[in-house]
C-alpha positions in Angstrom: 79.5 152.2 220.9 80.0 149.0 222.8 76.8 146.8 222.9 78.4 143.9 224.8 75.8 141.7 223.1 77.1 138.3 221.9 75.9 137.1 218.7 76.4 133.6 217.1 75.9 133.3 213.3 75.1 129.8 212.1 75.2 129.6 208.3 76.8 127.2 205.9 78.0 130.2 203.7 81.3 131.1 205.3 81.7 134.3 203.2 78.3 135.6 204.5 79.3 134.7 208.0 82.4 136.6 207.7 80.8 139.8 206.1 78.0 139.8 208.8 80.6 139.2 211.6 82.9 141.9 210.3 80.1 144.5 210.2 78.6 143.6 213.6 82.0 143.5 215.2 82.6 147.1 213.9 79.2 148.0 215.5 80.4 146.8 218.8 79.1 143.3 219.0 81.0 140.1 220.2 80.6 137.6 217.4 81.3 133.9 216.8 80.3 131.9 213.8 79.7 128.2 212.9 79.3 126.9 209.3 77.2 123.7 210.3 74.5 122.8 212.7 76.5 120.5 215.2 79.2 123.2 215.5 76.6 125.8 216.0 75.0 123.9 218.9 78.4 123.4 220.4 79.2 127.0 220.1 75.8 128.1 221.5 76.7 126.2 224.7 80.2 127.5 225.1 79.9 131.0 223.7 76.5 131.6 225.4 75.2 134.3 222.8 72.5 136.7 223.4 71.2 136.2 219.9 71.7 133.4 217.3 71.3 134.3 213.6 70.4 130.9 212.2 70.2 129.9 208.5 67.6 127.1 207.7 69.0 125.6 204.5 72.2 123.9 205.5 73.5 120.5 204.5 73.4 117.7 207.0 71.5 119.3 209.9 69.2 122.1 208.8 68.2 125.1 210.9 65.1 123.5 212.1 66.9 120.7 213.6 69.4 123.0 215.2 66.4 124.9 216.6 65.0 121.8 217.9 68.1 120.8 219.7 68.7 124.2 221.1 65.1 124.3 222.5 65.4 120.8 223.9 68.6 121.7 226.0 67.9 123.5 229.3 71.2 125.5 228.7 70.0 126.9 225.3 66.3 126.6 225.5 65.7 130.4 226.0 68.0 131.7 223.4 66.8 134.5 221.1 66.9 132.9 217.6 66.5 134.9 214.4 65.9 132.8 211.3 67.8 133.8 208.1 66.1 132.0 205.2 65.2 132.5 201.5 61.9 130.7 202.1 58.8 132.0 204.0 58.4 129.5 206.8 56.8 131.7 209.5 54.5 129.1 210.8 57.4 126.7 211.6 59.3 129.6 213.1 56.5 130.2 215.6 56.5 126.5 216.6 60.1 127.0 217.8 59.4 130.1 219.5 61.4 132.2 217.0 60.2 135.9 216.9 61.9 137.2 213.8 62.6 135.7 210.5 64.7 137.7 208.0 64.3 136.8 204.3 67.4 136.4 202.2 68.7 138.4 200.4 68.7 140.8 203.3 70.5 144.0 203.8 72.8 144.7 206.8 70.4 147.4 208.2 67.7 144.7 208.6 70.0 142.6 210.7 70.9 145.5 212.8 67.3 146.4 213.4 66.5 142.9 214.5 69.5 142.8 216.9 68.5 145.9 218.4 
């Protein structure tokens, strides 16, 4: 059951982070969360995740700004980023080298499929 994949969830909805984190931890993943962009960038450097689940619509620094900063940093530029969003911004996702966009509201199985 142990996947040993590390996943960082960056979403300003703390309850959503907790729910996803709980389910993924049960599935054998190592999880960390951040509720804003600057903290997410910091955690991406220290936690060194295999995958980042990133919300776009966050106050202060949005997900695209987080993406931009992660891609600009040699330490985090090759991270696998999965966008979680309620809007269809696939063109922008491609610009940042994001291969997967999961539309909200999503179900847990979608997240698991994307991670696998």
